[in-house]
N, C-alpha and C positions, 0 to 999 in steps of 0.2 A: 291920592292919600295913601299912606303906607301904614299898614298895621303894625301895632307893637309886636315885636317878634314873638313874645311869650305868649300873646293872645289873651283872651278873657279867662279869667277864672270861673270856675262852676262847680257845682256839687255832683259828685259821682252818684250820689243817690238818685239826682233827677235825670241826669244825661250820662250814658254810658262813655267810658274812655275807649276810644277806638281809632282807627286811621282809615283813609280812603282806600277801598279795596279789599279790606279784611273781612273775612266771615266770623271773626270772634271780636269780643269786647272784654273789658275789664270792669266788674261792676258787682254791687251787692245784690242786684235783681237777679233772682235765679229762676223765677217763674212768674205767672201773672199774679201781680199785686204781692208778691212774696219777697222780702228783704232779708238776706242772710246777715249775720254778725260780721263776717269776713268778706273781703273782695273775692270774687271768682273770676276765672278765665271761662266765659260763657260763649260757646260756639251756637252758630245758627245753620250748620249743616245738618240736614234730617230733622229740623225743627229747632227749638231752643232748648239747649242743654247746658247746664252747669258742669264742667268737667273737672276743673282743678280748683282747689280751694288755696288762696294765698295768705299765709299767717305770719304777721311779723313775730319774731322771737326775741326775748331778752338774751343779751350776749352772757350774762352771768349765769342765767338759770337755765336757758334753753327752752323755756316755757312761753307760751303765748303771752304777748304784752300789749297793752293799749297804745295805739299810735294814731295821730291826726292824719286824715287823708287830704291832700291838696291836689287839684287838677287844673292844668291849663293845656291847651292843645299841644301835643308833643310830649308832655311830661306829667306823670302821675308819680306822687310821692307819699309816703308813709313817715311821718317824724315824730320824734318823742325827746325827752331831755337826754335819752341815752344815745340816740343815733338817727340814722335815716337810711331808708330804702327808695330808690328811684326806679322808674319803669319807663321805658319808651319803645316804639315800634321802629324796628330797623327795616322791616318791609311788611306787606300785607299779612304774611303768614308767619312772622318771626317778632317776639319781643326780647329785649335785653332788659336784665335787672341788675342793679349794682347797690350794694349796701355797706355801711360802715356803723360800728356800734350796735347795730341790731342784725340779727339773724334772720332767716326765713324758712319756712316749711311750706313745700309744694306738695299738697295732697290730693288724692282722688277724692273727688266730692261724693262719690257713691261709696258707701260702706260694703255693699254686698256686691259679689261677683257670682253671676248665674251662667249657664250655657247661652243665655239670650240677652243679658243685660249687665249693667256695671262696668268696671274698668279694671283691666289687668295691668300689673306693674312688674317691670324687669329691668335689669342691665343689659344693654345691647353691647357686646364685646367688639363688635365690627366697628361700630360708631363711636365706642368709648363715651356712651351716654345713657342716660336712664329714660325709658320709654313707658308712657301710660297709652293704652290702647282703649277706645271707647266704643261700646256696642251701640251706643245712642246716636253717635255722630257718625260712626263707621270710619273714624279718623285716628291717627296716632299724634302723640303730644310728646315731642322728644326734649329732654332737658339735658344740656351740655355744660359742664363746669368749665368756666374760663380761668377763674381763680378763686382761692378761698378753700374752705375745708368741708367736706361732706361729714356730718356729725351723726348721720343715721339714714337708714333706708329700710323703714320697716314694711313689711307687707311684700317684699320682693318675691315673685313667682308664687305667691300665696293665692290659693283658690277659696272660694266662699267668703265668709264675712271677716272683716279686719281692716285695720287702719294700713293704707298704703300711701307711701311718699318718700320725700326727699328733704332733708333738713341740712341747711348750710349756715356756716359761720366764717368770720375772718379770723386770720392768724394774727395775734398781737392787736395792734391799733390799725391794722391795714383794711383792705376792702376785699370783699367778695364779689363775684359777677358770675352771671348764668345766662343762657339763651334758651327761650322755650320756642319750639316750633310747632305749628300745626301741619301735618303732612298726609300723604296717602299711606302707600306701602313702605317706600324706601327712598333715600337719596344719599348722596355723598355725606361724609361726616360734616358737621358745622364748621365753618370756618369764616372769619371776617377779619379784615384788616382795619376796620372803622373803629375808632375809640367811642367809648359811651357818649362824651360830649359832642362828637361829630354827629353821632345818630340823632341826638336831641335837637341839635341845630338844624339838621336836615328835615326833621318832621315839622319842626316850627315854620322853616322856609316853606315847605310844601303847602302848609295850610295858610301862610301868609299870602302866597301867591293865588291861592283859590280865592281868598276874601277879595283880593284887589282885582279879580276877573268877575266876580259875581256882585260885588258892591262897591265899585269905585266911587259911587255917589255919596258913600255914608259920611256922616258928620255927627257932630254932638247932638243934633236933632233926631238922630236915628240910633240911640244908644245900644239897641239890641242886635244890629246888624251883623256884627262879627259873630255873636254866639249863635245867631240863627244859622249863619253860614258854616258854622262848625257842626252844629245839628245834621245839615246836609252832608258835608264832608264826611263826616265819620260814619255816617249810615251807609255810604256807598260801598257796594260789593263787587268784586270782579266777576266775570262770567263763570258759572260753575253749575253744573247740574242742568236743571230745567231753566236757570236764568241764563237767556241767550245773549245778553249784552250786559255792560257795566249797569248797575240798577242801584237805584237810591230805595232802599227799604223804607217802610213807613217808620220803623224804629229798630233799633238794636235791643229794646226790651222786648216784651212778648208779641207786639204787634209787628212781627218781622217778616212782612209780606210786601208784595206790590198789589194793590186792590186796582181794579180796572176804572177807576175814576181819580183815586188819590194822586196816580202817577202824572195826571195832567197839571197839577199844580205845581209840582216839582219841575216838570219840563219847563212850563212858564218862566219860573224864577231863574232858571240856568240858561234860559235862551240867549240873552246878549253876551254874556261873558264866557259860557261853556257850550257853544252850539252843538258840538257833536254829542256831548252828554246829555244834552236837553232832547235832542232828536231821538237818542236811544230811550230815553225815558219815555216818550210817546209812543214808539214803536213796539216797545217790550210785549204788552198784552195781545198786539195784533199778530206777533210771532206765534201765538197759540190760538188764534181764530178758527173756529171748529167750521164744519161743513155747511152749517146753516148760516154762517156769518157772524154768530154770536162771539163775543169776547168772553173769556172766562171771568170768573168772580175774582179769581186772585192766582197769583203765581208766586212760589218760593223755590228753594233750592231743590226740593224733591217732591213736589206735588203741584198739580195745576187743577184747581176745583172749578166745575161747570154747572154745580147744582144751582146757582143764582147767576145773575148777570149784574151789571151796574148802569147807570142811566147814560144815554148817548150825548155826554157833554163834549164829545170829541171833536165835533164839527166847530162848536163854539171855540174849544181850545186850539185848534189848528189855525183859524182864523187869526187869533191873537199871536200864535206861535209864529206864523208867517211874517207877521210885522215886527216883531221883536227880534228875529234872528239877524245878526249883522250881515249876512249874504243870503239872499232869498233863495229858497230850494230851487234846484234845477229841474228841467222837464222829467228826468228819470225819477226824482224823488216825489214831484208832484203826481205823476202817473201812479206810482206804487201807493201813495196815500190815498189817492182817488178811488183805486180799485178796492182798498181795504175799506174806506168809509161808505162806499157804495154797497159793498156786502153787509157792513154793520147795520146800515140804514135798512137794507132790505130785509133783514131779520125782523125789525120792528114793524115793517110794513106787511110781512106775510105771517111768520109765526106768531107775532103778538098783536095780531088783530083778529077779533072774531069775525065769523062770516057775516058780511053787511055792515060791518062797523067801520066808521071813518077815522077812529081814534085808536092807537095802541094801548096795551094795558100792562101793568105790572102783575107778577103772581105772587108777590110777597113784597113786604116793606124792605127787605134786604136788596131786591132789586132796585130799589131808588137810592140806595145809599143812606136812607133816613130810617134804619131797620125798624124801629118800634114807634115812629111818629104817630100821634093820635089820628092823623088822616086814615091810618089803616085799621082803626078799632072797629068799625062796623064790619067790614069785610077786608080781605087780602087781595083777592083778583079783582083789580079795579083800573079803570081809566082815570088819570089824574092830569090836571092842568100843567104842572111842572114837566111831565113827560113829553105831552104834546109840544110844549114850548121848546124844550131841548131839541126834538125832533125838527122843529121848524128851522132852528138855526142851523141844524146839521144839513138839511136841505139847501138852505141858501149858501152854505159853504161848498157843497157839491156843485152848485150852480157856478160859484166863482171859480172852483178849480176847473170845471169844464170849460169855461170861457178862457182860462189861462192855457189850456190845453188845445184850443182851437176846436172845440166840439160844440158848436152853437146849438144843435138839435138837442143834445143832453141838457145844455144850460137852460134852454126853455122848458124842457120837461121838469126839471128839478124845481125851477123857479114856481111853475104852475103847481107843482105838488106841494110847496111850501105854502103858497097861498091858499089852496084847498084845505090844508090841514090847520092852518091859522083861523080860516073861516069857520071850520068844525069846532075848533077850540072855543071860539067866542060864541058860536050858535049854541053849542050843546053844554058848555060847562060854565059859562058866565051867566050869573044868577043875580041880576040888579046891581050889586055892590061888591061882589066877591065871586071866586071861583068855587065850584063844588067838584067832588069826586064822584064817579058813578061805578056801580058794580057791574063788571063785565057780563056776568050771567044774570044778575037780577034786575038790572036796570035802575035800581035804587040810587037816590043820590043824596048826598049829605055835604056839610061844611064842618070844618073844625077850628080849633084855635092854634093850629100848628103854623109855622112859618112856612112849611112846606106848600100850603094853599096858595102863598103869595109869591112863590118862585117864578111864576110867568113874567115877573118884572124883568127877567133876563132877556126878554124879546127887545127891551130897550125901544130903539127908534121905530121898530116895527108895530108896536102897540098904538091903538087910538089913545089920543090924549087924556080922554076921561077915563079910561080904563088905568093908564099908567099913574095918573093922580090919584085915583082911589086906592090902588095898591099902595102906593107911597104913604097915604095917610094910615093904612093899615100897618104898614112896616114901623111906623113911628111908635105905635102901641107896643112894638116888641123891643124897642129900645130900652136898656138898662143902662146905669153909669158905665158898664163895662163893655156893651156891645148888643148884638141881637139875640134874644132868647129865642130858642127854637119852639117853645111853647109860650103862650101868653102867661106872664106871671101871675095874673089873676085867674087863670083857668083851674078849675078844680083837679085837672089831670096834670097841673105842673108838678115836676120833681126836681129838686135841686141837682141830684146826681142821677138823673133819670135818662140818661143818654140822649135821645133825640126828643126827650119830652121836657125841655127847660134849657139844658146848658147851651153855652155859646160854642159854635164850631166855625173853624176856619173856612171851609169851602163855601158854606152857605154865605158867610160874610163876604167874600170876594165876588161870587156871583151876583148877590143883591147889589152890591156896591157898583159893580160894573154896569148892571141893567139900569140902575137909577142913573147913573151919570150919563149914559147914551141916550136915555129919555129926557134929559134936561133937568133932572132933580139934582143939581150939583151940590147944593149946600146940605142936602140929607146924606148924600154920599160921601161929602167931606166929613160930616160927623161921624158917620159909621166908620169911616177909616181911621180917624183920630182915637175914637173909642178903642177900637180893636188893637192898634199900634201901642196905645198905652197900657192896655191889658197885657199884651206880651212882654213890654218893657218892664212891667211890675211883677208877672207871675209866670214868665218863661213860656215854653212852646208845649203846653200839654195837649193831649189829644181833644180834651174839651175844657171848659171852665164853667164853674157855678156862676149863673147869670147875675146873681144878687149879691155875691162877695168877691168875684173874681178868682177865686180859688181854682187853681189848676186840678183836674180830675183825670182818673185813669191812667193811660201812658203818659209819662212826664217828658218825653223826648220825641215828638211826633214831627216828622218831616214836612207833611203838607201845612202844618201849622207855621213852622220856620219859613216855608216858601210863600206861604199867604202874607206873613208879615214884610218879606223881602219885596213882594210885589207892590204892597200899598205904601211901604216906606220909599220905595224908589220913585213911584208915581207922585208922591207927596214932595220928595225932593226936587223933581223935575218941574212941578208946578210952581213951587217956590223959586225956580230959576237957578238952582245949584248945579 
C-alpha cells in the first residue's frame, strides 16, 4: 500500500511539526503545558527552549495578522484571505520558508539578553545573513534571505532588553523566501539549488517511504497508522551530545528524553521495517550503563540521569525484538546484548536485594515507571510482584541467549534462577487471590487497587493457570470503554488526571495484552487491543488518557503511545489475515 504523498493532516497544537533527525520543531508549545499565541522554532539541545517566534505579517500594515495554520508531513502553512506562508525542512538542521501576500517576522523569543541568558542578534557580513545566538541551546540560528525585501532588523547588536528580529515582505505581488539554519559556530554561507517545491516533495517522499517501511500492513481498519508513524518519524533525532545513536525521543514537546523503558516500545514497533533504527533504540540506554550494571533513568542531549532507574523489561523486549527483526541478530550482536543484560540483571540481584531477601525491590515509584501508583502509598522501598515478574522474564531471556551462544552451563544457571525467583514471587507475594507488595525494611505487606499489582500477568505461559485466570478476572474490572484504567475507577484514590492513579497508559496496555495472550486469555486480550486502538484513532497519541472520557492528557505527541498503537494494529491486521 502506498501512502498519500501529502500524508495525514494534524494539529500542530497536538503534534510538533518536525522532520526525521532534527533537534528542533515548529510548534506553539514552548514549555510544559504552555502554549504560545504564535508558532516558535523550539530546540531540544540543552533542554527544551523556544528560540525564535515566527509571526505572520499583513502585507499592507506590516503588523501581526491572524492566519490559519495547516500541517501535513513535509509542509506547514499559514494562510489567510490575504496570502500564504509555507515552511518545509530542507535538512534536519535547515528549514525554508516562502511567502506571498503575507510577510513574516522572525524574532528572538527571549526579550532580555544577559551575560548568561537570552539571545543576541546581529548581521554576519561574512555569510551575508542575520544570526541569532542562544545562550540556552548554545547554538546559532542563521537567517539567509533568498528573495524579497528585509523591512526591518530591530535589535541588531543590542544588549539588555528589547525586541530583536528580522521582518520580511515581497516586492509587489511576488514571493519572498528565507532559510533558517540551526548550527554550531560557523559554516559556509547558505547555498542551495533546490526549489521550494522540490524540498517539499523530498520531505513528503521521505515520510512516505518511512510509513511504507513501518506499516506496510495498514488499511482502512487501522486509520491512525500513518499519523502514528509521523509521531515516530518526526521525533527522531540524529546523534548529538550524549545521544550516542539516532534516537526516538519520547516527544518533541517537553518530554524530550529517552527513558530507559519507553525506548523498548519504540524499538519493537520499528523492528520489522527499520531494524537498524530499532536496534539503536534498544541499545541507547545501555551505552550509558554504569559500573553497577544499572541503566540510567533517562538520556537526552546534554544530561544522563542516574538518580532513579526503570524496570527490567529489557529481557521481555529483546525476546520479542529477536523474533520481529527481519534478519536475526548475529553472534556478535547476541554476545553484546547478553553481556549487557547480564550486568543489568546482576544489578537487581545484588544492589537491589536486601541481605537474605529472595526478591529485588524498588526504592521509589519512579523506579517502576509507575511514579505515583497507589501501590507505593504505604511505603516506597518495596518488593513488588511486577518487578519480580519482569526479572523472571529477563532471566529466561538470558537462558535463551546463552543457549544460542552455546553456553549450556550459563543457560542452566539462568533457568534455575528464573524458577527460584518465580517460586519466591508466588510463595511470598501471592495472597489467596492477589499479589501484595512488601516493605523491604519493614516486612509489612499490603494490596492496592492499582493495575500495577496485576502486572505479573506478563509471565503469560509461565504462570499457574489458576493465578493467570484470577489476574485476568481482576484485569477485567479495570476495563473502561477506552481501555485499562491504571487505578480502579471505583477506588477512592482514582483521579481522572492522576498520572498513574487512573489514566490509561500505552505500556501497561501492551504488557498486559501480551501476557494475557500468551496465557491463553485471547478474547480478553483482543478486547483490550481493540479498545486501545479505538482510543488512539479517536483521541490521538497522548502521554496518557482519561480512562472515563478518553481525552488525551499531558504531552499530546508521545512516541511510545504511537508505537504501542502500531504494535497492536499490526498484530490485529495479521490475525485478520491481511
